[in-house]
C-alpha positions, 0 to 999 in steps of 0.5 A: 474473559480475555482483555483486548488488542494491546499496544504491545501487541505490535511485538507479538503480532506476524505478518505473512506476505510474498507466497509464492508455489514450486513450480512442482506445487507441493510446496511453498515459501513465503516470507514472515515478519515481526518488530523486535522491541530490543533492536527498535527493528523490523526483522524479517524470515524465509520459510516453506510450507508442504501444502499437504501436511502444512509442515513448515520449515525456516530457511532463513535465520538472524537479524535481518530482512528478507524480500522476494523469494523467487523459485527457479523455473525448475523448482531447485533453488530460490532467489530472494533479497536480504540485507543480511550484508547491510545493503540490499542483495541478491541471494541464492539457496538451494532446496536440498540445503546449505548456506544462501549463496550471494550473488550481487555485490552492487554497493546500492543494493538490488531489488525485484528478482525475476528469472529467466524463462531457462532457469541461467539468469535473474534480472534485477532491479538497481539504481546507477547513474548514468554511465556507472559501472558496477565496479564504482567504489564509494570513496572517502566521506565527503565534506558536506556539501549545498544540494543543488535542485534543478527539477521540481521532482527533487524529494520524494517521502520514501526516498528523501532528495534526489541522488541523481540515480536512475532505477535500471535494469540488470541481468545476474548470470547465476553461474558466473556471478556477472551482471550485465546493464540492460538500460543506460539512461536517465530514466526511471523503469519498473521491469515486469516480466520475462518472454516465455522464449526468454528473448523479451522483456516487459518494462515500464518508463516515462521516457519524456524529457521534460520530468516536472510536467510528464504523469505518466508511465509507458510500457514497451516490450524489449529485444535483449539481443537486437537492443529494440523497444516497442512501445505497447500502449497507445494511451497516454497513462500508467501503464506496467504490471505486464504479464505474458501467456505462457504461450507468448502471443499474449501480454496482459497488463494493467493501467489507465489514460489518466482521465481522472487523473490519479482518482482514475480506476485501474483498468487490465488490458490484452495486448495481442503480441503477433498484431500489436493491438490492445483491448481493455478488458474491464472497461465495464466493471467499474471497480478499480484494479488492485489491492486499495484497502487500508490496514496497518498491518502488511508489512513485506510485499506480495503478487497483486499483479496478473497470473496466468493460467497454463491453459494460454487463455485465462488470468487471474488479479486484483480488484477493490470493490466496497471494502473488499479485495477481491480475486477474479477470474477474467478470459481472453475472450471478455468474460470475469467473475470473482474467484472466491465469494466472501463476505469479508476479505482482504486478499493481499497476494496470490500465487496459482498451480494452473495444473492442480488448479490450486491458489495460495492466498494471503488473506486478512479479515477484520478480526485475523491478521494476515495468513495463508490460505489455499483455494481449489478454484473448481470447488471453492473450497477455502483451506487456512494452512498457516497460524502466526497469530493464532496463539496470539488471537487465543488469548484476545477478545476482538471486536467485529466490525458491523457494516452498514449503509446509509445516505450520504451527499446527494443522497448517494449510498456510503459504506460504514462500519461500527466496532463495539467496545470490547467487553461491552454490556448491554444498556451502557454508554461508550464513547466513539472514535471516528477514523478517516483514511488518507488518500483520498483514493484508497478505502477502508474495509474488511481488514485487520487495523491493530489501532482499532482495535486498541481503541475498541479494547480501551472501551470505545466504539468505533467508527469508520466509512468510506466518503466520495473520494474512496475506491470500490464504489464506482469512478463517479463515486471516487472522482466526487472528491476532485475540487469539493474538499470539505464539501460532499465528503465532510457530508458524507462523514458527518452523516455517518455520526448522525445515522451511527447516533441514531441506529446504535443507542450505546453510543454516548453523543456527549463524548464523540472523537475524530482522528485521521491521518493525510487526507484524514487529517486534513478532514480531521482539521475542517471538521473542526472548523466547521462543527463543535460536534466532537469533544476531542480530536487528532490530526496526524501528518495532515493538510493544514493549508493548500497554499504552502502545500503547493510548493513544500510537498513532494507532489504539491504542485500537482496535486493541488491541481489535480484534487483542489483543481487550483494552483497559485495564480488562485490563492482564493481558492487553496485558502478557501479550501484550507482548514487553516482558514477556520483556525478561530472556528476551531474549538474542539481540543486537538492532539496534533502528531507529525513526522519531521521527515514527512515530505508527502505532507511537511510538518510545516503543516503541522507547525502552522497549525499549531502556532495559529491555535496556540495563537488563539489560546486553544486548547492543543498539544503537538508531537513531533516524530523524528527520523520518520516519514509519511508512513509512520503508523504503518513503517515507523520505527516500532517505539515511534509507532508504539509512541503515537498510539500512545498519544491518541490512546491518553488524548482521548482518555483525558477528553473523552 
């Protein structure tokens, strides 16, 4: 019998991302990413595949990171971003072969290349100070100096401390390599697309002066020759992901008006260029547009926006639905339906050949990391065209999750999954580990999760559910957690445990463990402060004290007001919802895992919990991960991801 998935298999897994069809439709490019144990780093390579015979070709080699490959309109060249020079720069490959040509040499790097329709220019995003030129070079290394913050959003988990630079848009002339700055101010621009006539671009930006209390992103159409802006959305909210119809008459985009703050469903909108009128096409879907499915095995970026058909009247997009990420078809007259019907699917990237009616899909399943598929749209025929992980999976036994529905708080239906341990034997009893996702506005579902498979291979049953607050089950369901942290969501999770104990007799009720990260870490802390049901717990990147979180998190002051619906003027409510308030009730042995450069849920949250538990002489272990942020479990240094999983396995092995 084959062994199950191991921690070390992190280095064997291959992730496929950003599939892009050539204009002719007979070939595709994609990025393959892997973790190098020796270098303790992520590397990626650019590949192409012929759809007819599945023959592949590797375009790039060496230790570098590749992203965002984009075919030129004539299909003769491929633009992509690489850090081979030490910083992300724009490169150009000629399809006929030869070395990649470097198009940019900006010291801070570039990203997000978008070809102009004529194929002579490429727009890019880059971070600049106001008035900074592309010729500006870094001077000698400066001495240490104090950092001065004047705004409330002075740090972020992904970038660290604010550097007074702003995301701007520039256009690169492919022939001359000259670069022209399109925007130059103190706002962050997100580039989306060019108009078919090449005279306009669509981008999003928050032009509000008071950024501390501005939470919006407006969509604009910008005339490149006249330097004129035209705002698309009439409502205040978050809008972006814009794509032009091939005839230039419509602009489809995504967004919402913040009716439920960050719990609001993303929707699809259609803007008529001539009349300036916009309508919402997905008002009746009651599903969030986009991919909200949690995974620890997806690397790189992929197309998750809107893709038009060349009939000028229809397009495709993704939506998150009850544990699946589903590809949908939409017509400008309002017709919407799934383009692919499967019980288990996590589509996280796609491209479309409208002429041949063939969709190229990057898709993961519970027992399969992401691979590329072609979908013949008229017939629904789905064909797998890559097998990047086939050899590894052929030598491993995997656990297949079983989905179930149960009754949660207020008699609402809630979805969960149970995984049997690898090597399961009828009649034996097994320990159970409950996994709780972060967000809370994300979802678990039908995708490959390395961590879950590792636990199953170690002899654990694994239970994971989507409690209220999760995406994929309607606007009321996802909004229900706001103002009720530790209420109905806690009841949903505990009800899942009771259901599992009743329905799955192989679970040993005396050996239960619980773990989760971010919001899942908060809930882990909350659970052991309100129940002694679990024999061991592991809390990761967690929240323990909403009072201090308000001021130390990069999102603290507004996230607390949106989610807990309280601020520093109401300390009583913040403390009532804080797991730290119940530390005397925590009798479950607890493993605390936290990254030292986590600015989302800063490490002081873990420090407070650790000291409070030690003061009460409780069984607790505190592990700090250096040079790591909130995304350690997904994009952290490979050696630290390995160490994190080993800590979890060892802790539950000792206590269960």
